C-alpha positions as CSV (number, residue, x, y, z in Angstrom):
1,R,-22.5,-5.3,43.7
2,L,-19.7,-7.1,41.9
3,L,-21.5,-6.3,38.6
4,F,-22.0,-2.6,39.2
5,Q,-18.8,-1.3,40.7
6,P,-15.1,-2.2,40.2
7,P,-14.3,-5.1,42.5
8,T,-11.5,-5.0,44.9
9,I,-10.0,-7.8,47.0
10,S,-11.8,-6.5,50.1
11,H,-15.1,-6.6,48.3
12,I,-14.5,-10.1,47.2
13,I,-13.6,-11.3,50.7
14,F,-16.5,-9.5,52.3
15,Y,-19.3,-10.7,50.0
16,T,-18.1,-14.3,49.8
17,T,-17.9,-14.6,53.6
18,L,-21.6,-13.7,53.8
19,V,-22.6,-16.8,51.9
20,R,-20.0,-19.5,52.1
21,G,-17.9,-21.5,54.5
22,Q,-14.1,-21.0,54.9
23,D,-13.0,-23.6,52.4
24,E,-15.4,-22.5,49.8
25,I,-14.5,-18.8,50.4
26,K,-10.8,-19.5,49.5
27,E,-11.7,-21.4,46.4
28,M,-14.2,-18.7,45.2
29,Q,-11.7,-15.9,46.0
30,R,-9.0,-17.6,43.9
31,A,-11.4,-18.3,41.0
32,I,-12.7,-14.6,40.9
33,L,-9.1,-13.2,41.2
34,H,-8.0,-15.5,38.4
35,R,-10.8,-14.4,36.2
36,L,-9.8,-10.8,36.9
37,G,-6.3,-11.5,35.6
38,Y,-4.3,-12.0,38.8
39,A,-1.7,-14.6,37.8
40,D,-1.1,-15.9,41.4
41,A,-4.8,-16.3,42.2
42,Y,-4.4,-20.0,42.4
43,G,-1.7,-20.2,44.9
44,P,-0.7,-23.4,46.6
45,S,-3.4,-24.9,48.8
46,N,-2.4,-25.9,52.3
47,P,-1.9,-29.6,52.9
48,E,-3.7,-31.2,55.9
49,P,-1.6,-31.7,59.1
50,G,0.4,-34.9,58.8
51,T,0.5,-34.9,55.0
52,L,3.8,-36.1,53.5
53,V,4.8,-34.0,50.6
54,G,8.0,-35.0,48.9
55,P,10.4,-32.8,46.9
56,M,8.6,-31.0,44.1
57,P,9.3,-28.3,41.5
58,D,8.8,-24.8,42.9
59,H,5.4,-23.3,42.5
60,N,5.1,-21.1,39.4
61,S,3.4,-17.9,40.6
62,L,3.1,-16.7,36.9
63,F,1.2,-19.8,35.7
64,I,-1.6,-18.7,33.5
65,G,-4.3,-20.5,31.4
66,R,-4.5,-24.2,30.9
67,E,-7.8,-24.4,32.8
68,R,-9.3,-26.9,30.4
69,L,-6.4,-29.3,30.9
70,L,-6.5,-28.8,34.7
71,N,-10.2,-29.5,34.8
72,E,-9.7,-32.6,32.6
73,I,-7.1,-34.0,35.0
74,D,-9.5,-33.4,37.8
75,S,-12.3,-35.3,36.0
76,R,-10.1,-38.2,35.0
77,L,-8.8,-38.7,38.5
78,G,-12.3,-38.7,39.8
79,L,-13.5,-41.6,37.6
80,P,-14.3,-44.9,39.4
81,M,-11.7,-46.9,37.4
82,K,-8.4,-45.8,38.8
83,L,-5.8,-45.5,35.9
84,P,-2.8,-43.2,35.5
85,C,-3.6,-39.8,34.0
86,V,-1.0,-39.1,31.4
87,L,-0.1,-35.6,30.1
88,A,1.5,-36.3,26.7
89,G,3.1,-33.8,24.3
90,M,6.3,-32.7,22.6
91,P,9.3,-31.3,24.5
92,G,8.8,-27.8,25.9
93,V,4.9,-27.9,25.7
94,G,4.5,-27.5,29.5
95,K,3.6,-30.9,30.7
96,T,5.6,-30.7,33.9
97,S,4.3,-27.2,34.8
98,I,0.7,-28.3,34.3
99,A,1.1,-31.3,36.6
100,A,2.8,-29.2,39.3
101,E,0.1,-26.6,39.1
102,Y,-2.6,-29.2,39.6
103,V,-0.8,-30.7,42.6
104,Y,-0.3,-27.4,44.3
105,R,-3.9,-26.4,43.8
106,H,-5.1,-29.6,45.5
107,L,-2.5,-30.5,48.1
108,N,-5.1,-30.9,50.8
109,R,-6.7,-33.9,49.0
110,W,-4.0,-36.5,49.8
111,R,-2.0,-37.7,52.8
112,T,1.0,-38.6,50.7
113,V,2.2,-36.7,47.6
114,W,5.4,-37.8,46.0
115,W,7.1,-36.5,42.8
116,I,9.2,-39.1,41.0
117,R,11.8,-38.4,38.4
118,A,11.0,-41.1,35.9
119,E,13.4,-40.3,33.0
120,S,15.5,-43.4,33.9
121,D,15.3,-46.6,36.0
122,R,17.9,-45.2,38.3
123,T,16.1,-42.0,39.3
124,L,12.8,-44.0,39.5
125,A,14.3,-46.4,42.0
126,D,16.1,-43.7,44.0
127,D,12.8,-41.8,44.5
128,Y,11.0,-45.0,45.5
129,V,13.7,-45.6,48.1
130,N,13.2,-42.1,49.4
131,L,9.5,-42.6,49.7
132,A,9.9,-45.9,51.5
133,R,12.3,-44.2,54.0
134,A,10.0,-41.2,54.5
135,R,7.1,-43.5,55.3
136,Y,9.4,-45.8,57.4
137,L,8.3,-48.9,55.4
138,R,9.8,-52.3,56.1
139,G,12.4,-53.0,53.5
140,A,13.3,-49.3,53.0
141,D,16.9,-50.0,53.7
142,S,17.1,-53.3,52.0
143,P,20.3,-53.8,50.0
144,L,18.1,-55.1,47.2
145,I,16.3,-52.2,45.3
146,E,13.7,-54.7,44.1
147,D,12.7,-55.4,47.8
148,T,12.2,-51.7,48.5
149,I,10.1,-51.2,45.3
150,Q,7.9,-54.2,46.3
151,A,7.5,-52.7,49.8
152,V,6.3,-49.4,48.3
153,R,3.9,-51.2,45.9
154,A,2.5,-53.3,48.7
155,W,2.0,-50.2,50.9
156,L,0.3,-48.2,48.1
157,S,-2.2,-51.1,47.6
158,T,-3.4,-50.7,51.2
159,K,-4.0,-46.9,51.0
160,R,-6.2,-44.6,49.0
161,D,-5.2,-41.1,49.9
162,W,-2.0,-40.8,47.9
163,L,-0.7,-39.1,44.7
164,L,2.3,-40.1,42.7
165,V,3.6,-37.9,39.9
166,F,5.9,-39.7,37.5
167,D,7.7,-36.9,35.5
168,N,9.2,-37.6,32.1
169,V,8.2,-41.2,31.6
170,P,9.7,-42.5,28.4
171,H,7.2,-45.3,27.8
172,L,4.5,-47.2,29.5
173,K,6.7,-50.3,30.0
174,D,9.2,-48.2,32.0
175,V,6.8,-47.3,34.8
176,L,4.6,-50.5,35.0
177,P,7.0,-52.4,37.3
178,F,6.7,-49.6,39.9
179,L,2.9,-49.4,40.0
180,P,0.8,-51.5,42.4
181,R,-1.2,-54.3,40.8
182,V,-4.4,-52.6,42.0
183,V,-4.3,-48.8,41.9
184,T,-6.3,-47.3,44.7
185,G,-4.8,-43.8,44.8
186,D,-4.1,-41.1,42.1
187,I,-1.3,-41.2,39.5
188,I,-0.2,-38.4,37.2
189,C,2.4,-39.0,34.5
190,T,4.1,-36.7,32.1
191,S,5.4,-38.2,28.9
192,R,6.2,-37.5,25.3
193,D,4.6,-40.9,24.4
194,P,0.8,-40.7,23.8
195,L,0.5,-44.4,23.1
196,W,-0.4,-46.1,26.4
197,N,-2.6,-49.0,25.1
198,N,-5.8,-48.2,27.0
199,Q,-3.9,-48.5,30.3
200,A,-4.1,-44.8,31.1
201,Y,-6.2,-41.7,30.6
202,V,-4.1,-39.8,28.0
203,I,-4.5,-36.0,27.8
204,E,-2.7,-34.5,24.9
205,V,-1.0,-31.2,25.7
206,A,-0.9,-28.7,22.8
207,P,0.9,-25.4,22.6
208,F,-0.6,-22.3,24.1
209,E,-3.7,-20.5,22.8
210,P,-2.8,-17.1,21.4
211,W,-4.0,-15.2,24.5
212,E,-1.9,-17.4,26.7
213,S,1.1,-16.7,24.6
214,R,0.6,-13.0,24.7
215,K,0.1,-12.9,28.5
216,T,3.3,-15.1,29.0
217,L,5.3,-12.7,26.9
218,S,3.8,-9.5,28.4
219,F,4.9,-10.5,31.9
220,Q,8.5,-9.7,30.9
221,C,8.3,-7.9,27.5
222,K,7.1,-4.3,27.4
223,E,6.4,-4.4,23.7
224,E,3.2,-3.6,21.8
225,P,0.7,-6.5,21.9
226,A,0.7,-6.7,18.1
227,A,4.5,-7.3,18.1
228,L,4.1,-10.0,20.8
229,D,1.5,-11.7,18.8
230,I,3.8,-11.9,15.8
231,L,6.6,-13.3,18.0
232,A,4.2,-15.9,19.5
233,E,3.2,-17.0,16.0
234,E,6.8,-17.3,14.9
235,L,7.4,-19.6,17.9
236,R,4.2,-21.4,17.2
237,H,3.0,-20.8,20.8
238,L,5.4,-23.3,22.3
239,P,5.5,-22.4,26.1
240,L,9.2,-23.0,26.8
241,A,10.2,-21.2,23.6
242,L,8.1,-18.2,24.7
243,V,9.7,-18.2,28.1
244,Q,13.2,-18.3,26.6
245,A,12.4,-15.6,24.1
246,A,11.0,-13.4,26.8
247,S,14.2,-13.8,28.9
248,V,16.4,-12.8,25.9
249,I,14.2,-9.8,25.0
250,K,14.2,-8.7,28.6
251,G,18.0,-8.7,28.4
252,G,17.9,-5.9,25.8
253,M,16.9,-7.4,22.4
254,S,13.8,-6.0,20.6
255,V,11.1,-8.3,19.3
256,G,12.0,-7.4,15.7
257,E,15.7,-8.3,16.3
258,Y,14.7,-11.6,18.0
259,I,12.6,-12.6,15.0
260,E,15.4,-11.6,12.6
261,Q,17.9,-13.7,14.6
262,L,15.4,-16.6,14.7
263,H,15.3,-16.7,10.9
264,S,19.1,-16.5,10.6
265,Q,20.4,-18.3,13.7
266,G,17.6,-20.8,14.1
267,A,18.4,-23.5,16.6
268,R,21.3,-21.6,18.1
269,L,19.0,-18.9,19.4
270,L,16.7,-21.5,20.9
271,E,19.6,-22.4,23.3
272,Y,19.5,-19.0,25.0
273,G,17.3,-17.5,27.7
274,L,16.7,-20.7,29.7
275,P,15.4,-19.9,33.2
276,L,17.3,-21.3,36.2
277,D,14.5,-23.7,37.2
278,Y,14.4,-25.3,33.7
279,G,16.7,-28.2,33.1
280,T,16.8,-28.2,29.3
281,S,16.4,-25.7,26.5
282,V,13.9,-26.2,23.6
283,A,16.8,-26.9,21.2
284,A,18.5,-29.3,23.5
285,A,15.3,-31.3,24.2
286,I,14.3,-31.6,20.6
287,R,17.9,-32.5,19.6
288,M,18.1,-35.3,22.3
289,A,14.7,-36.7,21.2
290,S,15.9,-36.8,17.6
291,E,19.2,-38.4,18.4
292,H,17.5,-41.1,20.4
293,I,15.3,-41.9,17.4
294,R,18.3,-42.0,15.1
295,E,20.1,-44.4,17.4
296,K,17.1,-46.7,18.0
297,T,15.2,-46.6,14.7
298,P,17.3,-45.0,11.8
299,G,14.5,-45.5,9.3
300,A,12.1,-43.5,11.4
301,F,14.7,-40.8,11.8
302,G,14.9,-40.6,8.0
303,V,11.1,-39.9,7.9
304,L,11.6,-37.2,10.5
305,A,14.5,-35.6,8.6
306,V,12.5,-35.5,5.3
307,C,9.5,-33.9,7.2
308,A,11.9,-31.2,8.5
309,Y,11.9,-29.7,5.0
310,L,8.1,-30.0,4.3
311,D,5.3,-27.9,5.6
312,P,4.9,-28.9,9.2
313,D,1.2,-29.7,9.0
314,D,-0.8,-32.4,7.3
315,I,2.1,-34.4,5.8
316,P,0.4,-37.4,4.0
317,K,1.7,-40.8,5.0
318,W,1.3,-42.0,1.4
319,L,4.0,-39.5,0.4
320,F,6.7,-41.8,1.8
321,V,7.3,-44.3,-1.0
322,E,10.7,-45.9,-1.9
323,T,12.6,-43.5,-4.1
324,P,16.0,-43.9,-5.9
325,G,18.8,-42.5,-3.8
326,M,17.2,-43.2,-0.4
327,P,19.5,-44.3,2.4
328,G,19.1,-48.0,3.0
329,D,17.3,-47.7,6.4
330,L,14.8,-45.2,5.1
331,A,14.2,-47.2,1.9
332,A,13.4,-50.3,3.9
333,T,11.0,-48.3,6.1
334,C,9.2,-46.8,3.1
335,R,9.1,-50.1,1.2
336,D,7.1,-52.0,3.9
337,P,3.8,-50.4,5.1
338,L,4.2,-52.2,8.5
339,E,7.8,-50.8,8.9
340,L,6.5,-47.4,8.1
341,A,3.7,-47.7,10.6
342,N,6.2,-48.8,13.3
343,G,8.5,-46.0,12.5
344,I,5.7,-43.4,12.8
345,A,4.7,-44.9,16.1
346,A,8.3,-44.6,17.4
347,L,8.3,-40.9,16.3
348,C,5.0,-40.3,18.1
349,A,6.4,-42.0,21.3
350,S,9.4,-39.7,21.3
351,G,7.2,-36.6,21.0
352,C,8.8,-35.6,17.7
353,I,5.5,-35.8,15.7
354,T,1.8,-36.2,16.1
355,S,-0.1,-38.7,13.9
356,Q,-3.6,-38.5,12.5
357,D,-5.4,-41.1,10.4
358,D,-3.5,-40.6,7.2
359,S,-1.1,-37.8,8.0
360,I,1.6,-36.6,10.4
361,S,2.5,-33.2,11.7
362,L,5.4,-31.7,13.7
363,H,6.2,-28.4,15.3
364,R,7.9,-25.7,13.3
365,L,10.7,-25.4,15.9
366,S,11.4,-29.1,15.7
367,Q,12.0,-28.5,12.0
368,V,14.4,-25.7,12.8
369,V,16.5,-27.8,15.2
370,I,16.6,-30.9,12.9
371,Q,17.6,-28.8,9.9
372,D,20.4,-27.4,12.0
373,M,21.5,-30.8,13.1
374,L,21.7,-32.0,9.5
375,F,23.5,-28.9,8.3
376,E,26.2,-29.2,11.0
377,E,26.8,-32.8,9.8
378,G,27.0,-31.7,6.2
379,Q,24.0,-33.8,5.2
380,N,21.7,-32.5,2.4
381,A,20.5,-35.9,1.2
382,Y,17.2,-35.5,3.1
383,E,16.5,-32.1,1.6
384,K,17.0,-33.6,-1.9
385,L,14.7,-36.5,-0.9
386,A,12.0,-34.1,0.1
387,F,12.2,-32.6,-3.3
388,A,12.1,-36.0,-4.9
389,L,9.1,-37.3,-3.0
390,V,7.0,-34.2,-3.6
391,G,8.1,-34.0,-7.3
392,N,7.4,-37.6,-8.0
393,S,4.0,-37.4,-6.4
394,L,3.2,-34.2,-8.5
395,N,4.2,-36.0,-11.7
396,Q,2.2,-39.2,-10.9
397,N,-1.0,-37.4,-9.9
398,S,-1.1,-34.5,-12.4
399,Q,-1.9,-36.7,-15.4
400,T,-5.6,-37.3,-14.7
401,S,-8.3,-35.6,-12.7
402,D,-8.3,-38.5,-10.3
403,G,-5.0,-37.4,-8.9
404,W,-5.9,-33.7,-8.4
405,P,-7.1,-34.1,-4.8
406,R,-3.7,-35.5,-3.9
407,I,-1.9,-32.5,-5.6
408,V,-4.1,-30.1,-3.7
409,R,-3.1,-32.0,-0.5
410,I,0.7,-31.8,-1.1
411,A,0.5,-28.2,-2.6
412,P,1.7,-26.6,0.7
413,H,4.7,-28.8,0.8
414,A,5.7,-28.0,-2.8
415,I,5.2,-24.3,-2.1
416,R,7.4,-24.5,1.0
417,L,10.2,-26.3,-0.8
418,A,10.1,-23.9,-3.7
419,H,10.2,-20.8,-1.5
420,H,12.4,-21.7,1.5
421,F,15.2,-23.9,0.3
422,P,17.8,-23.9,-2.5
423,I,16.5,-26.0,-5.3
424,P,18.8,-28.9,-6.2
425,A,20.1,-29.0,-9.7
426,L,17.7,-31.7,-10.9
427,A,18.9,-31.6,-14.5
428,E,22.3,-32.9,-13.6
429,P,22.8,-36.5,-14.8
430,S,24.5,-37.5,-11.6
431,T,21.6,-36.6,-9.3
432,S,19.6,-39.3,-7.7
433,L,16.4,-37.4,-8.1
434,S,14.0,-38.1,-11.0
435,L,10.9,-36.1,-11.3
436,G,9.4,-38.4,-13.9
437,T,7.4,-37.7,-17.0
438,P,6.0,-34.4,-18.3
439,L,3.3,-32.9,-16.2
440,Y,0.5,-32.4,-18.8
441,G,0.0,-34.4,-22.0
442,N,-1.0,-31.3,-23.9
443,F,2.0,-29.3,-22.8
444,T,5.0,-31.6,-23.3
445,D,7.4,-28.8,-22.4
446,A,5.3,-27.1,-19.8
447,V,8.0,-27.4,-17.2
448,D,11.6,-27.5,-18.4
449,Q,14.1,-29.5,-16.4
450,A,16.4,-26.4,-16.2
451,D,14.0,-24.6,-13.8
452,S,13.3,-26.8,-10.8
453,R,11.2,-24.2,-9.0
454,A,8.7,-24.1,-11.8
455,Q,8.8,-27.9,-11.8
456,L,7.3,-27.8,-8.3
457,L,5.0,-24.8,-8.7
458,H,3.5,-25.4,-12.2
459,P,1.5,-28.6,-11.5
460,V,0.1,-27.1,-8.4
461,A,-0.9,-23.9,-10.1
462,G,-2.4,-26.0,-13.0
463,V,-4.6,-28.1,-10.7
464,Y,-5.6,-25.0,-8.7
465,A,-6.8,-23.4,-12.0
466,R,-8.9,-26.5,-12.7
467,V,-10.5,-26.9,-9.3
468,G,-11.5,-23.3,-9.0
469,R,-8.8,-21.9,-6.8
470,L,-8.2,-19.2,-9.3
471,E,-6.5,-16.5,-7.2
472,Q,-4.0,-19.0,-5.9
473,A,-3.3,-20.2,-9.4
474,R,-2.8,-16.7,-10.7
475,R,-0.3,-15.8,-7.9
476,M,1.7,-19.0,-8.6
477,F,1.8,-18.6,-12.4
478,E,2.8,-15.0,-12.0
479,E,5.6,-16.0,-9.6
480,E,6.8,-18.6,-12.1
481,L,7.2,-16.0,-14.7
482,T,9.7,-14.0,-12.6
483,G,12.2,-16.8,-13.1
484,N,14.7,-17.2,-15.9
485,L,12.7,-19.7,-18.0
486,P,13.2,-21.2,-21.4
487,V,11.1,-19.6,-24.1
488,I,8.6,-22.5,-24.6
489,T,8.2,-22.9,-20.8
490,R,7.4,-19.2,-20.5
491,A,4.9,-19.5,-23.4
492,N,3.1,-22.4,-21.8
493,I,2.8,-20.6,-18.4
494,L,1.5,-17.5,-20.2
495,S,-1.1,-19.6,-22.0
496,E,-2.3,-21.1,-18.7
497,L,-2.3,-17.7,-17.1
498,G,-4.5,-16.3,-19.9
499,L,-7.1,-19.0,-19.0
500,V,-7.0,-18.1,-15.3
501,Y,-7.3,-14.3,-16.1
502,R,-10.3,-15.1,-18.3
503,R,-12.1,-17.1,-15.6
504,L,-11.4,-14.3,-13.1
505,G,-13.0,-11.8,-15.5
506,Q,-9.7,-9.9,-16.1
507,L,-10.2,-10.0,-19.9
508,K,-7.7,-7.4,-21.0
509,K,-4.9,-9.2,-19.0
510,S,-6.1,-12.5,-20.5
511,V,-5.8,-11.3,-24.1
512,R,-2.3,-9.8,-23.3
513,S,-1.1,-13.0,-21.8
514,Y,-2.3,-15.1,-24.8
515,M,-0.7,-12.6,-27.2
516,S,2.6,-12.9,-25.3
517,A,2.6,-16.6,-25.6
518,L,1.7,-16.8,-29.3
519,P,5.1,-15.8,-30.9
520,A,7.1,-18.6,-29.2
521,F,4.7,-21.3,-30.4
522,K,4.6,-20.0,-34.0
523,E,8.4,-19.6,-34.3
524,S,9.0,-23.1,-32.9
525,G,6.4,-24.7,-35.2
526,R,4.0,-25.7,-32.4
527,M,0.9,-25.1,-34.3
528,V,-1.4,-27.1,-32.0
529,E,-0.4,-25.0,-29.0
530,A,-0.7,-21.8,-31.2
531,A,-4.3,-22.9,-32.2
532,N,-5.2,-23.4,-28.5
533,V,-3.9,-19.9,-27.8
534,Y,-6.1,-18.4,-30.6
535,C,-9.1,-20.3,-29.2
536,G,-8.5,-18.9,-25.7
537,M,-7.9,-15.4,-26.9
538,G,-11.1,-15.6,-29.0
539,M,-13.2,-16.7,-26.1
540,A,-11.7,-13.8,-23.9
541,K,-12.6,-11.2,-26.7
542,E,-16.0,-12.7,-27.1
543,Q,-16.7,-12.5,-23.4
544,G,-15.5,-8.9,-23.4
545,G,-17.9,-8.0,-26.3
546,D,-15.3,-7.8,-29.1
547,I,-17.2,-10.1,-31.5
548,E,-15.2,-9.1,-34.6
549,G,-11.9,-9.7,-32.9
550,A,-13.1,-13.0,-31.6
551,A,-14.2,-14.1,-35.1
552,V,-10.7,-13.3,-36.4
553,C,-9.1,-15.4,-33.6
554,F,-11.4,-18.4,-34.3
555,Q,-10.6,-18.2,-38.0
556,D,-6.8,-18.3,-37.2
557,M,-7.4,-21.2,-34.9
558,R,-9.3,-23.1,-37.7
559,R,-6.5,-22.3,-40.2
560,L,-3.7,-23.6,-37.9
561,S,-5.6,-26.7,-36.8
C-alpha cells in the first residue's frame, strides 16, 4: 500500500503496528518519515526510568543528513574493543551537532549520559565534579579535584551502561587523565585533532554534501534552488557558515547581495548571523585556531599563511623549500624536513588543514579569514612568498620534461595567484623574490621580468601545450596576450599559440598567429626564432592543403637558418 498511494502519518502508524512491537514501530516510523523529508523524524528517544542525563545542547529539530556518520558512530561504539569514538574536523563543520543528534536518538541505551565541556582543564574538572555529585560518589565534595576525578574514574570502571561526551577536546593528552584505565562504557569525543595515535576510532567529519547544504538553506531562505546551490558552493558547504548565511539572508539580504558582500567583505561577513545557541562564529573560530598556532609554532603558522594565497586543494608539501626573504621561523621550518612534518602535524591538530601523503588542503573560508588577519596587521610578506615559491618551482621544473608533472601539479596555484591577487613588482632590485632563470632554453625572453602575471602563466601554458591539454593552453596564452607585454615577449607567446592552434586543427588562426609573431623576430635580428616561426607556419599551411604556401615558408626557413 505504501508503494501505490501517497503515504500519510496515519498510514505509516497503522501498517507498522500490524507487524512490529512498540519499540520497533517507533524506530520504523522515524526512519520512514525521515526518508520522506520530515526534518524532525528522528526526535529524541525517551530515556529509561532512572537514567541520569546531564546538561546537554538543545536538540536540533532541523538536523538533516549525516546518516553515514551517525551509522559509523553506532558501528564503532558496538565494537568489542572499547575505545573513544572521535569526531574530528575543522571549526564549524558540525562535530558537536552530530554528537548531540546521536545521543538524542539513543538515550534509552544508557543509565548515565554526561556531556563534558573539554576545551580546558578547568571545565573538564568542573563537569567531572558535577557528575560525581549527581551520582553521590564518595569524594564528590573533596577539596582536592584530583580525588574527585579519581572517584569518577573508579566508578566508571565498575559500570558498563554509561556514555560520556567530551566536546571540543584539544588533543588526546588533554583527556587521557580523565578516562578510566579500562573503558567499559561508551565515549564520544569531538576534536579538531585527527591524530589520536591508534588510541581511538577517528571519524573525520567533512562539510555537507550539496543536497544537505541546499536543504539547510531552504529551511530559512525562500530563494530559487539554483541560487542556493551557488551560495553553498561559495561557502564550500561548511555547515556553520551556511546557518549564518541563512540567518543574514532571512533578515532581508538577497543571495546575490550576500555573495557580493562575501567577495568584498570576506571575514567580516562571516561574523554575522550567528544563532543564539552557537558559541562562536565561523570567522572567530578560525581566527582563534590560527592565533593559537602562531603563538605555539610560528613556523607552522608561516606555512598556513602562505597556503592562504594558494589554491585550497592539493598543495604539494615539496613546494615549501627555503627561499630568500622568508621569516626566520618559516625558513627554519622549510629547511628541515622533520620540522616541516612537525609543523604540518600541528596544523592538522588545530583543524586548520588536512594532510594527505604528499599534499595539504584547507577550507576556502579559512583562507578568507587568514588573509583578513594578515591584511589588518599590514603584512603582505606571505603573499609575496607564495609568488616566490610557486615561481621558483615553475622555473626549476620547466627546463626538462622530467619536471612537467610537477608544473601540472602546481598549475592551479599559479593560476589562482595570477588571477586573484595583485602581482608584486618582481623586477624591482629591492624585492626579496627571485624567480630564477629563463623558462625555456629556446625562448630566452619568453617571459619578461616586467610582466609578472605572464611569468606565472606562461610556463604552465607551455607545459599544458606539450602534455596535450590544448584547450587550457590556448585559453592561458590568449589571456597572456591581453596584458601590456614587451614586443619580444608577445612574439614568443604568439609563436607558442600558433603551435597550439595547429594541434587543435584551427589552421587559419595558427597561420595568423605565426604571421603576427614574425615581424618582431626579424626586426630584432632573432633569425633562429624567425626560422622556427616559418617552420610552424609551413606545417600549418601544409596541413590545410596549401602546398605551395608551405613550400615558400620552408624555403624562407632554410634561408634564415
